[in-house]
RODO-2510 file (C-alpha; in nm, 4 decimals, decimal comma):
residues 607
     n   res          X          Y          Z
     1     m    10,3210     9,0443    10,6647
     2     r    10,3257     8,8265    10,9746
     3     r    10,4007     8,4855    10,8253
     4     t    10,6785     8,5890    10,5872
     5     r    10,9512     8,3920    10,7594
     6     l    11,3181     8,3077    10,7266
     7     a    11,2629     7,9956    10,5176
     8     t    11,0802     8,2009    10,2584
     9     v    11,3488     8,4681    10,2622
    10     v    11,6247     8,2125    10,2179
    11     a    11,4370     8,0490     9,9295
    12     v    11,4047     8,3809     9,7500
    13     a    11,7679     8,4694     9,8169
    14     c    11,8956     8,1342     9,6934
    15     c    11,6835     8,1688     9,3834
    16     v    11,8422     8,5042     9,3044
    17     v    12,1964     8,3972     9,3820
    18     a    12,1606     8,0814     9,1718
    19     s    11,9906     8,2757     8,8894
    20     c    11,7107     8,0205     8,8913
    21     s    11,4386     8,0272     8,6304
    22     k    11,1279     8,2348     8,6742
    23     v    10,8182     8,0976     8,8407
    24     d    10,5456     8,0023     8,5945
    25     t    10,2521     8,2378     8,6561
    26     s    10,0700     8,1680     8,3319
    27     d     9,7829     7,9859     8,5020
    28     l     9,7001     8,2747     8,7379
    29     p     9,3849     8,4806     8,6751
    30     t     9,4313     8,8063     8,4851
    31     s     9,1152     8,9815     8,6026
    32     v     8,9399     9,0124     8,9368
    33     p     8,6143     8,8150     8,9354
    34     g     8,3018     9,0108     9,0132
    35     v     8,1302     8,7095     9,1667
    36     g     8,2232     8,3535     9,2465
    37     p     8,3176     8,1254     9,5343
    38     t     8,4687     8,2747     9,8475
    39     t     8,7711     8,0508     9,8060
    40     t     8,9023     7,9160     9,4766
    41     i     9,1835     7,6829     9,5878
    42     a     9,0464     7,3466     9,6945
    43     l     9,1482     7,2211    10,0385
    44     d     9,2221     6,8529    10,0957
    45     e     9,0526     6,6403    10,3609
    46     s     9,3249     6,7181    10,6158
    47     a     9,1661     7,0621    10,6592
    48     a     8,8436     6,9169    10,8030
    49     p     8,5938     7,0490    10,8982
    50     c     8,6666     7,3592    10,6895
    51     a     8,7209     7,1785    10,3572
    52     g     8,4686     7,0273    10,1224
    53     s     8,1148     7,1013    10,0166
    54     d     7,9998     7,1643    10,3733
    55     g     8,2992     7,3775    10,4720
    56     v     8,3953     7,7407    10,4175
    57     g     8,1786     7,8978    10,1499
    58     a     7,8931     7,6500    10,1981
    59     e     7,5396     7,7338    10,3078
    60     v     7,4901     7,8079    10,6755
    61     p     7,2817     7,5381    10,8494
    62     d     6,9159     7,6248    10,9018
    63     g     6,8493     7,7986    11,2306
    64     a     7,2151     7,8817    11,2987
    65     r     7,3090     8,2226    11,4336
    66     a     7,6260     8,4287    11,4358
    67     g     7,8733     8,2829    11,6851
    68     d     7,7350     7,9300    11,6661
    69     l     7,9769     7,6395    11,6408
    70     v     7,9043     7,4130    11,3435
    71     e     8,1782     7,1505    11,3812
    72     a     8,5143     7,1002    11,5521
    73     t     8,8042     6,8648    11,4750
    74     e     9,0678     6,7960    11,7382
    75     l     9,4160     6,8296    11,5876
    76     a     9,6587     6,6441    11,8147
    77     d     9,6437     6,3138    11,6266
    78     r     9,5902     6,4636    11,2809
    79     p     9,8833     6,4705    11,0311
    80     s    10,0882     6,7889    11,0337
    81     a    10,0651     7,0177    10,7324
    82     s    10,4385     7,0101    10,6636
    83     d    10,4942     6,6368    10,7204
    84     p    10,1916     6,4054    10,6890
    85     k    10,3969     6,1263    10,8490
    86     t    10,4064     6,3298    11,1723
    87     t    10,1096     6,4162    11,3901
    88     n    10,0446     6,7715    11,5054
    89     a    10,1136     6,6693    11,8646
    90     d    10,4713     6,5792    11,7646
    91     t    10,5454     6,9139    11,6009
    92     e    10,7478     7,1780    11,7799
    93     g    10,5403     7,4037    12,0003
    94     f    10,2228     7,1977    12,0183
    95     p    10,0984     7,2925    12,3652
    96     d    10,1338     7,0515    12,6569
    97     g     9,8368     6,9699    12,8768
    98     a     9,6025     7,1212    12,6246
    99     q     9,3761     7,0485    12,3312
   100     v     9,3624     7,2274    11,9966
   101     w     9,0725     7,2181    11,7528
   102     r     9,0087     7,3453    11,4021
   103     i     8,6562     7,4873    11,4093
   104     l     8,3905     7,5763    11,1536
   105     y     8,1546     7,8418    11,2847
   106     v     7,8972     8,1010    11,1792
   107     s     7,9832     8,4685    11,1428
   108     t     7,8665     8,7629    10,9321
   109     g     7,9800     8,9489    10,6201
   110     a     7,8125     9,2445    10,4516
   111     d     7,6042     9,3206    10,7608
   112     e     7,4745     9,1549    11,0765
   113     t     7,2203     8,9478    10,8803
   114     d     7,4588     8,8115    10,6140
   115     l     7,5533     8,4748    10,7670
   116     r     7,8759     8,3030    10,6542
   117     l     8,0759     7,9940    10,7496
   118     v     8,4244     8,0802    10,8742
   119     c     8,7164     7,8660    10,9872
   120     g     8,9388     7,9128    11,2894
   121     l     9,1329     7,7503    11,5728
   122     v     9,0733     7,7046    11,9448
   123     a     9,3210     7,6015    12,2141
   124     a     9,2170     7,5249    12,5716
   125     p     9,3521     7,3513    12,8823
   126     a     9,2762     6,9807    12,8828
   127     d     9,0888     7,0226    13,2125
   128     g     8,8840     7,3074    13,0723
   129     p     8,8849     7,6832    13,1304
   130     a     8,9805     7,8092    13,4750
   131     l     8,7295     8,0262    13,6592
   132     d     8,8865     8,3259    13,8315
   133     s     8,7654     8,3176    14,1914
   134     e     8,7653     8,6958    14,2316
   135     r     8,6138     8,7902    13,8953
   136     g     8,3799     8,4932    13,8693
   137     t     8,4608     8,4609    13,4991
   138     a     8,6993     8,2684    13,2765
   139     t     8,9450     8,4319    13,0339
   140     m     8,9204     8,4262    12,6551
   141     v     9,1956     8,5571    12,4258
   142     a     9,0691     8,6455    12,0768
   143     w     9,3756     8,6342    11,8485
   144     s     9,3678     8,7989    11,5034
   145     h     9,6464     8,7026    11,2620
   146     g     9,8463     8,9236    11,0276
   147     t     9,8587     8,9146    10,6476
   148     v     9,9097     8,5713    10,4940
   149     g     9,7041     8,6131    10,1755
   150     v     9,3300     8,6075    10,1175
   151     e     9,2658     8,2501    10,0010
   152     q     9,1473     7,9949    10,2584
   153     a     9,4497     7,7815    10,1680
   154     c     9,6755     8,0569    10,3071
   155     m     9,5072     8,0806    10,6481
   156     p     9,6561     7,9756    10,9843
   157     s     9,4039     7,6941    11,0320
   158     n     9,5488     7,5279    10,7217
   159     e     9,9014     7,5254    10,8687
   160     p     9,8561     7,5708    11,2455
   161     e    10,2041     7,4457    11,3345
   162     t    10,3357     7,7670    11,1816
   163     g    10,0420     8,0062    11,2055
   164     f     9,9194     7,9224    11,5558
   165     w    10,1442     7,7264    11,7925
   166     g    10,4555     7,8069    11,5893
   167     a    10,7203     8,0528    11,7033
   168     m    10,6698     8,4284    11,6646
   169     g    10,6281     8,6051    11,4326
   170     g    10,4610     8,3188    11,2395
   171     g    10,2596     8,1992    11,5385
   172     i    10,2010     8,2857    11,9035
   173     g    10,4131     8,0091    12,0531
   174     a    10,7812     8,0501    12,1391
   175     i    10,9003     8,4079    12,1885
   176     a    11,1228     8,4838    11,8909
   177     w    11,2469     8,7608    11,6652
   178     g    11,5249     8,8371    11,4210
   179     s    11,7026     8,6125    11,1732
   180     g    12,0434     8,4697    11,1008
   181     l    12,3169     8,5017    11,3613
   182     g    12,1186     8,7637    11,5538
   183     a    11,8045     8,5525    11,5894
   184     k    11,6417     8,5204    11,9300
   185     k    11,4206     8,2230    12,0147
   186     g    11,2875     8,1030    12,3474
   187     d    11,1390     7,7715    12,4494
   188     p    10,7747     7,7079    12,3527
   189     s    10,7064     7,6088    12,7153
   190     n    10,7591     7,9747    12,8120
   191     g    10,5837     8,1186    12,5075
   192     a    10,2624     8,3166    12,4955
   193     l    10,0271     8,0340    12,3941
   194     q    10,1565     7,7791    12,6456
   195     t    10,1626     8,0309    12,9315
   196     m     9,8061     8,1408    12,8608
   197     l     9,6886     7,7791    12,8539
   198     d     9,8800     7,6998    13,1759
   199     r     9,6808     7,9789    13,3402
   200     g     9,3547     7,8239    13,2281
   201     w     9,2820     8,0728    12,9511
   202     v     9,1098     7,9800    12,6243
   203     v     9,2575     8,1101    12,2967
   204     a     9,0379     8,1525    11,9872
   205     a     9,1807     8,2463    11,6470
   206     t     8,9822     8,3395    11,3372
   207     d     9,0892     8,2936    10,9754
   208     y     8,8488     8,5717    10,8636
   209     i     8,6145     8,5273    10,5663
   210     p     8,8518     8,4388    10,2809
   211     d     8,8983     8,5924     9,9389
   212     d     8,7223     8,9279     9,9610
   213     s     8,7277     9,0772    10,3124
   214     y     9,0890     9,1988    10,3539
   215     i     9,1156     9,4995    10,5925
   216     i     8,7380     9,5401    10,6094
   217     g     8,7124     9,6291    10,9761
   218     r     8,3519     9,5385    11,0453
   219     i     8,3953     9,1889    10,9010
   220     a     8,7239     9,1290    11,0829
   221     a     8,5612     9,2326    11,4108
   222     a     8,2596     9,0078    11,3562
   223     n     8,4775     8,7097    11,2616
   224     t     8,6983     8,7612    11,5692
   225     i     8,4077     8,7985    11,8132
   226     d     8,2214     8,5017    11,6676
   227     a     8,5299     8,2788    11,6891
   228     a     8,5396     8,3562    12,0623
   229     r     8,1677     8,2798    12,0975
   230     a     8,2084     7,9522    11,9082
   231     a     8,5019     7,8662    12,1358
   232     s     8,2814     7,9196    12,4408
   233     e     8,0224     7,6817    12,2942
   234     l     8,2968     7,4260    12,2283
   235     m     8,4052     7,4476    12,5928
   236     t     8,0486     7,3881    12,7080
   237     n     8,0113     7,0898    12,4755
   238     e     8,3463     6,9375    12,5711
   239     h     8,2782     6,9582    12,9439
   240     g     7,9318     6,8164    12,9648
   241     g     7,7460     7,1438    12,9538
   242     a     7,9489     7,2803    13,2443
   243     g     8,1464     7,5497    13,0647
   244     p     8,1829     7,8969    13,2190
   245     d     7,8822     8,1271    13,1949
   246     a     8,0988     8,4272    13,1090
   247     y     8,4452     8,5146    12,9775
   248     d     8,6488     8,8296    13,0177
   249     t     8,7863     8,8722    12,6670
   250     l     9,1177     9,0150    12,5475
   251     a     9,1385     9,1123    12,1797
   252     w     9,4945     9,0746    12,0489
   253     g     9,6426     9,0940    11,7008
   254     h     9,9377     9,1933    11,4831
   255     s     9,9468     9,3985    11,1601
   256     q     9,6275     9,3125    10,9712
   257     g     9,5301     9,1478    11,2998
   258     g     9,6118     9,4672    11,4892
   259     h     9,3612     9,6473    11,2682
   260     a     9,1149     9,3644    11,3386
   261     s     9,1696     9,3822    11,7156
   262     l     9,1049     9,7582    11,7193
   263     w     8,7811     9,7081    11,5263
   264     t     8,6915     9,4167    11,7537
   265     g     8,7145     9,6494    12,0515
   266     q     8,5162     9,9256    11,8830
   267     l     8,2267     9,7016    11,7762
   268     f     8,2333     9,4487    12,0599
   269     e     7,9274     9,5569    12,2563
   270     e     7,7204     9,6738    11,9618
   271     y     7,7851     9,3538    11,7633
   272     l     7,6824     9,1325    12,0551
   273     e     7,3622     9,3372    12,0801
   274     v     7,2619     9,3224    11,7120
   275     a     7,3730     8,9606    11,6535
   276     p     7,2888     8,7766    11,9799
   277     n     7,3052     8,4046    12,0493
   278     d     7,2745     8,1738    12,3502
   279     n     7,6427     8,1047    12,4130
   280     s     7,8358     8,2193    12,7189
   281     e     7,8528     8,5929    12,7742
   282     l     8,1641     8,7798    12,6633
   283     f     8,2888     9,0970    12,8316
   284     l     8,5677     9,3028    12,6742
   285     a     8,8577     9,3452    12,9176
   286     g     9,1241     9,4983    12,6946
   287     v     9,2760     9,5337    12,3472
   288     a     9,6397     9,4764    12,2460
   289     a     9,7199     9,5934    11,8913
   290     e    10,0706     9,5244    11,7593
   291     a    10,1841     9,7341    11,4599
   292     p     9,8202     9,7768    11,3554
   293     a     9,7277     9,8900    11,0075
   294     s     9,6038    10,2425    11,0829
   295     n     9,6127    10,6004    10,9559
   296     l     9,5465    10,4519    10,6126
   297     i     9,5233    10,8024    10,4705
   298     v     9,6005    11,1253    10,6559
   299     q     9,3410    11,3972    10,6989
   300     p     9,5416    11,7154    10,7701
   301     a     9,2301    11,9107    10,8690
   302     l     9,1713    11,6612    11,1527
   303     q     9,5319    11,5794    11,2470
   304     d     9,8120    11,8000    11,3713
   305     g    10,1619    11,7620    11,2325
   306     v    10,0849    11,5601    10,9206
   307     e    10,0905    11,6455    10,5510
   308     y     9,9819    11,4776    10,2301
   309     g    10,1994    11,1712    10,1802
   310     d    10,2220    11,0811    10,5494
   311     g     9,9408    10,8234    10,5349
   312     l    10,0113    10,4500    10,5350
   313     a     9,9075    10,3979    10,1725
   314     d    10,1422    10,6714    10,0517
   315     w    10,4339    10,5514    10,2656
   316     e    10,3948    10,1921    10,1433
   317     m    10,3255    10,2564     9,7754
   318     h    10,6822    10,2774     9,6460
   319     k    10,8598    10,1129     9,9399
   320     s    11,1088     9,8302     9,8968
   321     i    11,1492     9,6024    10,1979
   322     e    11,5051     9,4896    10,2650
   323     v    11,5230     9,1130    10,3090
   324     f    11,8580     9,0786    10,4898
   325     n    11,8678     9,4346    10,6266
   326     v    12,0956     9,5269    10,3399
   327     p    11,9894     9,7375    10,0386
   328     i    12,0336     9,4790     9,7624
   329     p    11,7639     9,5522     9,5018
   330     a    11,7506     9,1922     9,3760
   331     l    11,6523     9,0742     9,7254
   332     e    11,3979     9,3459     9,8060
   333     l    11,0203     9,3063     9,8011
   334     q    10,7927     9,5794     9,6705
   335     i    10,5595     9,5891     9,9683
   336     g    10,3043     9,8360     9,8262
   337     p    10,2057     9,6402     9,5140
   338     s    10,1956     9,3202     9,7219
   339     l     9,9526     9,4502     9,9839
   340     f     9,7569     9,6788     9,7505
   341     s     9,6767     9,3722     9,5412
   342     y     9,4978     9,2132     9,8362
   343     i     9,3135     9,5356     9,9204
   344     f     9,2065     9,6425     9,5720
   345     g     9,1327     9,2879     9,4579
   346     s     8,9273     9,1839     9,7580
   347     w     8,7384     9,5146     9,7837
   348     t     8,6513     9,5049     9,4133
   349     e     8,5217     9,1524     9,4476
   350     f     8,3359     9,2120     9,7743
   351     s     8,1572     9,5234     9,6474
   352     a     8,0336     9,3282     9,3452
   353     r     7,9341     9,0240     9,5478
   354     e     7,7510     9,1591     9,8522
   355     a     7,5570     9,4721     9,9493
   356     p     7,4467     9,5605    10,3025
   357     a     7,0722     9,5323    10,3572
   358     d     6,8674     9,8499    10,3804
   359     g     6,8547     9,9574    10,7423
   360     a     7,1473     9,7390    10,8511
   361     r     7,2957     9,8647    11,1783
   362     l     7,6463     9,7399    11,1032
   363     p     7,7097     9,7608    10,7268
   364     a     8,0550     9,6566    10,6090
   365     y     8,0982     9,9560    10,3809
   366     p     7,9371    10,2966    10,3131
   367     p     7,5835    10,2355    10,1832
   368     d     7,6188    10,5340     9,9498
   369     a     7,9415    10,3967     9,7941
   370     p     7,8265    10,0793     9,6153
   371     e     8,0129     9,8699     9,3595
   372     l     8,3745     9,9768     9,3132
   373     d     8,5372    10,0119     8,9719
   374     l     8,8938     9,8783     8,9710
   375     a     8,9718    10,0889     8,6625
   376     a     8,9206    10,4023     8,8740
   377     v     9,2375    10,3222     9,0704
   378     a     9,4434    10,0700     8,8720
   379     t     9,6090    10,0755     8,5323
   380     p     9,5482     9,7766     8,3001
   381     q     9,8916     9,6435     8,3994
   382     g     9,8108     9,6979     8,7662
   383     a     9,4705     9,5312     8,7397
   384     e     9,6337     9,2179     8,5995
   385     t     9,8936     9,2125     8,8793
   386     i     9,6189     9,2581     9,1388
   387     a     9,4240     8,9608     9,0032
   388     q     9,7347     8,7409     8,9954
   389     i     9,8553     8,8216     9,3468
   390     q     9,5070     8,7941     9,4974
   391     a     9,5230     8,4221     9,4140
   392     l     9,8584     8,3766     9,5926
   393     c     9,9712     8,3390     9,9535
   394     l    10,2344     8,5762    10,0861
   395     s    10,4432     8,2949    10,2326
   396     g    10,5711     7,9548    10,1251
   397     d    10,6294     7,8729     9,7590
   398     d    10,3903     8,1483     9,6495
   399     s    10,6242     8,4150     9,7885
   400     k    10,8559     8,3664     9,4892
   401     a    10,5706     8,4410     9,2499
   402     v    10,4612     8,7449     9,4527
   403     k    10,8131     8,8851     9,4394
   404     q    10,8426     8,8151     9,0682
   405     l    10,5098     8,9838     8,9901
   406     t    10,5910     9,2952     9,1932
   407     d    10,9571     9,3346     9,0880
   408     p    10,8754     9,5466     8,7799
   409     y    10,7256     9,8192     8,9997
   410     r    11,0658     9,9010     9,1431
   411     n    11,1034    10,1103     8,8280
   412     a    10,7933    10,3175     8,8970
   413     g    10,8428    10,5197     8,5811
   414     k    10,8280    10,2184     8,3536
   415     a    10,5752    10,0006     8,5409
   416     k    10,2759    10,1817     8,6892
   417     m    10,0308     9,9924     8,9031
   418     l     9,7882    10,2722     8,9878
   419     t     9,6410    10,5675     8,8036
   420     e     9,8480    10,8819     8,7573
   421     e     9,7102    11,0840     9,0482
   422     l     9,7587    10,7953     9,2928
   423     w    10,0974    10,6817     9,1583
   424     n    10,2261    11,0405     9,1954
   425     l    10,5400    10,9959     8,9811
   426     p    10,7842    11,2911     9,0167
   427     e    10,8905    11,4652     8,6965
   428     d    11,2578    11,4059     8,7796
   429     y    11,2110    11,0439     8,8884
   430     s    11,5113    10,8087     8,8704
   431     d    11,4961    10,4281     8,8643
   432     g    11,4510    10,2773     9,2132
   433     e    11,3892    10,6098     9,3860
   434     f    11,1529    10,6181     9,6853
   435     f    10,8750    10,8754     9,6806
   436     h    10,5363    10,9136     9,8466
   437     g    10,2166    10,8109     9,6750
   438     g     9,9312    11,0501     9,6030
   439     v     9,6398    10,8841     9,7836
   440     d     9,6168    11,1411    10,0642
   441     r     9,5944    11,4429     9,8351
   442     t     9,3711    11,2686     9,5818
   443     c     9,1188    11,1550     9,8422
   444     d     9,1079    11,5034     9,9905
   445     t     9,0572    11,6853     9,6608
   446     t     8,9129    11,4560     9,3918
   447     e     8,5731    11,5152     9,2375
   448     d     8,5829    11,1944     9,0346
   449     q     8,2973    10,9716     9,1515
   450     g     8,4847    10,6466     9,0922
   451     l     8,7803    10,7618     9,3013
   452     t     8,5532    10,9138     9,5652
   453     r     8,3942    10,5742     9,6303
   454     w     8,7336    10,4159     9,6894
   455     c     8,8340    10,6999     9,9227
   456     d     8,5077    10,6636    10,1151
   457     w     8,5811    10,2933    10,1680
   458     i     8,9324    10,3735    10,2935
   459     r     8,8098    10,6347    10,5420
   460     w     8,5323    10,4002    10,6565
   461     n     8,7898    10,1329    10,7468
   462     i     9,0257    10,3571    10,9442
   463     p     9,0211    10,2414    11,3080
   464     g     8,9683    10,4898    11,5891
   465     p     8,8228    10,8411    11,5976
   466     l     8,9448    10,9288    11,2465
   467     g     8,7314    10,6608    11,0822
   468     a     8,4449    10,8079    10,8770
   469     n     8,1821    10,5546    10,9854
   470     p     7,8827    10,5732    11,2235
   471     f     8,0208    10,3141    11,4667
   472     p     8,1783    10,3552    11,8133
   473     k     8,5329    10,4859    11,7812
   474     l     8,6806    10,3479    12,1050
   475     p     8,6921     9,9967    12,2530
   476     t     8,4438    10,0077    12,5380
   477     s     8,2765     9,7962    12,8043
   478     g     7,9711     9,9292    12,9818
   479     g     8,0153    10,2522    12,7895
   480     q     8,3655    10,3140    12,9297
   481     p     8,6945    10,2814    12,7359
   482     v     8,8783     9,9577    12,8111
   483     p     9,2584     9,9404    12,8478
   484     l     9,4289     9,9642    12,5094
   485     l     9,7915     9,8825    12,4276
   486     i     9,9467     9,9830    12,0960
   487     a    10,2892     9,8248    12,0354
   488     q    10,5211     9,9090    11,7485
   489     g    10,8820     9,8897    11,6467
   490     a    11,0362    10,2199    11,5457
   491     h    11,2104    10,0588    11,2490
   492     d    10,8986     9,9229    11,0793
   493     q    10,9054     9,9493    10,7012
   494     v    10,5644     9,7868    10,6537
   495     i    10,3249     9,9656    10,8908
   496     h    10,5482    10,2655    10,8575
   497     c    10,7241    10,3845    11,1719
   498     i    11,0834    10,5022    11,1450
   499     a    11,2499    10,6888    11,4321
   500     d    11,4929    10,9613    11,3301
   501     s    11,7900    10,9132    11,5618
   502     d    11,8989    11,2734    11,5119
   503     s    11,5729    11,4632    11,5580
   504     d    11,3855    11,2202    11,7822
   505     s    11,6265    11,2163    12,0757
   506     d    11,7266    11,4213    12,3776
   507     t    12,0852    11,5306    12,3214
   508     a    12,1355    11,5957    12,6920
   509     t    12,0256    11,2546    12,8191
   510     g    12,0571    11,0416    12,5078
   511     a    11,6997    10,9189    12,5554
   512     v    11,5151    10,8291    12,2378
   513     a    11,1852    11,0089    12,1906
   514     v    10,8677    10,8705    12,0378
   515     p    10,8629    10,9507    11,6629
   516     a    10,6350    11,2176    11,5223
   517     a    10,2898    11,1301    11,3877
   518     s    10,4122    11,2089    11,0361
   519     d    10,6758    10,9334    11,0678
   520     c    10,4812    10,6692    11,2591
   521     m    10,1349    10,5271    11,2004
   522     s    10,0929    10,4147    11,5618
   523     v    10,1790    10,7582    11,6985
   524     a     9,9115    10,9103    11,4757
   525     l     9,6665    10,6455    11,5994
   526     y     9,7653    10,7028    11,9617
   527     e     9,7170    11,0774    11,9322
   528     s     9,3730    11,0360    11,7752
   529     l     9,2641    10,8033    12,0558
   530     s     9,4112    11,0210    12,3280
   531     t     9,2354    11,3363    12,2134
   532     g     8,9326    11,1441    12,0891
   533     g     8,8194    10,9941    12,4175
   534     y     9,0841    10,8499    12,6470
   535     c     9,2390    11,1745    12,7706
   536     s     9,0446    11,4398    12,5840
   537     d     8,9298    11,6739    12,8614
   538     g     9,2784    11,7498    12,9940
   539     t     9,1916    11,6532    13,3523
   540     d     9,0495    11,3130    13,4406
   541     a     9,1364    11,0386    13,1917
   542     a     8,8531    10,8161    13,0770
   543     g     9,0655    10,5022    13,0459
   544     h     9,4110    10,3468    13,0132
   545     l     9,5900    10,4035    12,6808
   546     q     9,9560    10,3166    12,6260
   547     l    10,1888    10,3238    12,3279
   548     s    10,4944    10,1028    12,3818
   549     m    10,7737    10,1118    12,1268
   550     f    11,1134     9,9570    12,0589
   551     v    11,3822    10,1395    11,8633
   552     a    11,6412     9,9533    11,6593
   553     d    11,9459     9,8554    11,8635
   554     g    12,1466     9,5880    11,6866
   555     s    12,0302     9,2276    11,6807
   556     s    11,8882     9,2524    12,0335
   557     s    11,6213     9,4937    11,9129
   558     p    11,5454     9,5040    11,5394
   559     g    11,2416     9,7226    11,6112
   560     s    11,0983     9,5856    11,2876
   561     h    10,7517     9,4825    11,1759
   562     l    10,8029     9,1091    11,2275
   563     a    11,0010     9,1546    11,5503
   564     i    10,7429     9,3471    11,7512
   565     p    10,5260     9,0451    11,8516
   566     g    10,8290     8,8804    12,0122
   567     q    10,9812     9,1934    12,1625
   568     i    10,6626     9,3073    12,3377
   569     a    10,5964     8,9502    12,4607
   570     a    10,9463     8,8932    12,6103
   571     r    11,0335     8,9678    12,9717
   572     s    11,3732     9,0881    12,8502
   573     v    11,6277     9,0293    12,5752
   574     d    11,7857     8,7616    12,7933
   575     a    11,4591     8,6153    12,9254
   576     l    11,2460     8,5128    12,6301
   577     e    10,9444     8,4365    12,8451
   578     f    10,5882     8,5673    12,8214
   579     d    10,5382     8,5729    13,1978
   580     g    10,6234     8,9231    13,3223
   581     s    10,6615     9,0693    12,9735
   582     p    10,5162     9,4115    12,8814
   583     l    10,2331     9,2371    12,6963
   584     d    10,1633     9,0073    12,9916
   585     r    10,1659     9,2974    13,2380
   586     f     9,9144     9,4801    13,0228
   587     m     9,6842     9,1807    12,9766
   588     s     9,6963     9,0797    13,3417
   589     g     9,6386     9,4347    13,4542
   590     a     9,3434     9,4705    13,2184
   591     l     9,1855     9,1536    13,3586
   592     e     9,2475     9,2606    13,7169
   593     g     9,1296     9,6169    13,6593
   594     s     9,4554     9,7445    13,8086
   595     l     9,5786     9,9647    13,5227
   596     d     9,5718    10,3358    13,5989
   597     a     9,3670    10,5653    13,3800
   598     g     9,5784    10,7915    13,1639
   599     c     9,7677    10,8135    12,8366
   600     s    10,1370    10,7309    12,8038
   601     a    10,3763    10,6889    12,5121
   602     e    10,7280    10,5586    12,5635
   603     v    11,0200    10,3822    12,4012
   604     l    11,0787    10,0769    12,6191
   605     n    11,4435    10,0313    12,5253
   606     a    11,5384    10,4003    12,5147
   607     r    11,9047    10,4446    12,6033
***
C-alpha cells in the first residue's frame, strides 16, 4: 500500500497504452507451502547483515534474548540499491549529520519464547541521542512501514533510499503527496526523518518477520518494540557504553504499519514484562496511527451504526483502485485480491509452521484455532493466485505481475477468488460492478469449523477494544492510556474511508463533518476507543484521543491513502515542513505531557 509509487504507476500505464506483452508468471508457486524457509528469495551481499546463512531465517545465537542486537552495518558508504555505482550517502534524502544502520536483531514469533532473527533500520544523530534535560530521557521513534509484500526482498531495509529516508509516502523523508502536475514535495532537510534527527531523536524501523506474519498484530508489535530495544543497544555500543538509560518511545506507522503501531501500544508494557532484556528502558509516550488497518470485520452487536458489509474486508473485496484518479478499467488495480493474497497466504503458512506454546502469555493466534485450511476460504483458482502473489512485492517490477494476476477478478462473476459465502456475488451482477463482500455476515453466522477458525483469527487481530483477544485493548503507560492520534484521508479507497459531501456536511456553515463509522474504518476505530476506555464514563477522560482527517480538495488535498502521511506531517499546503505540523504537535505534546485529556474528531481542512 505505502510503497506503490508514481514510477510503478507510470510503468503499468505505459505497459497498457503500448499493449506490451504479459509478464511471465510461469515460475511462480501455485500452492502455499505448509512449511519452509521464512524467506524464499535470496538476498545478495549488499543486504548485509540480513542476508546469507547467518541472516534472517537463521538460528538465533545461543544466549540471545528478544530485543538483542546481533549485528549492525552502517549504510552511508554502501552502494545504493537502485544504483550500485552510487553510495547511499549520495542518494536524495540521506540524512545530514546522522548515521544510518541496517540491523539484524532478535524478536519473537508465535509467542514470547519463539525467538527469531529480524531485520530493520536505525537512524541516529552522529553525536548520539540527545537527553532531554526536563524528562531525563532520550526519545525513540519506532516506525512501522506499510504494505510492500511479505518477502524479505520487498522490505524497506533492502531499499532504504525509498523505504526509509525516501520521500513520503514511500519513506519518512521529504514531506510529499500527490502525483503528476498536482504533486507536492518538500525538501528532505525539512522532512520528518531529518527533523527528528536534528532534535536528537533516534528512529528505529522494523521489517517484520517476513513471509508469514502479515497483519498478525502480536508479531508486528513484538518486532517493532524489539527493533527499538536493539537500537538502544546500538547507541550504547556506538558511544562507548554511554548511551541513555531510558527512552520515551513514540510508536508511529501507516496502513499495515498503523495496525502495527496500535498493537505496539496495546502490548508495549506487557511484552517488555514477559520478554525482558538488559537494554535501556523504554517508556511509551504516544501512538500515531495513519490510515491503520482496523475494523477488519464489523460486529453489529458491539458497534452502533454499522451493518454487514461495512467491515474493511467487505469494502476491499471487490474494490478497484483508480491509478490516475480516473475510472479507466485497464489502469485499475483490484486491491482486495492483492491484499487478501498476503493475508490468506501468510496466515495459512504461519498456522502450519508455528504453534504457540502451552501456557504462553502472548500467543500470536487463538490457541483453540490451530492450523488453517486455505480451502475453507479460497476457491482452487483463488488459492493459486494467493500462492503466486505471496511470492511478489507490491512495488517495482513485481507490481506488473500483481496487476496481471488480479485483473481477472474485476469480472467477479467469471473469476471467483473466495468461496461463495465470502464472495457474496449478487444474482443480478454485471461485469465490473462494485458490491460488498460477505465476510461480516459469514463470520457472524457460520457454523462451519474451517470458516470459524479463519473468523477467530480475524477477530483476534482487530486492534482496540473490538479485538477478541485476552490482551490489553488500549495503549498504556503505567496503567493509563497514552496519547493516541489516528490520521486518515476521507478519500481513502484502500483502508476504506469515503466522506459523502452531501450527507456529511453542515449546509448552513459548509463545514465538512467526520464520516459515519459505516463509511470510515478510522471513525469506527475511534468510536471503539472512545467508548472503550479513553472517554467512556462521560465525565473525566482517561487520556488524549484524537482523530484528524483530511477531505479531498483538489490537488492540494487528495485525502487519499498514500497522501495521508504527507498531509498530516506538513505544517500547511504551502509549508511542506514537519516542524509545527499536526503530527509534530501531537508527538511533541505527547513527549511533554501537555496534551489535554479528552476525545476529539475533526476534519483539519474543513471548509
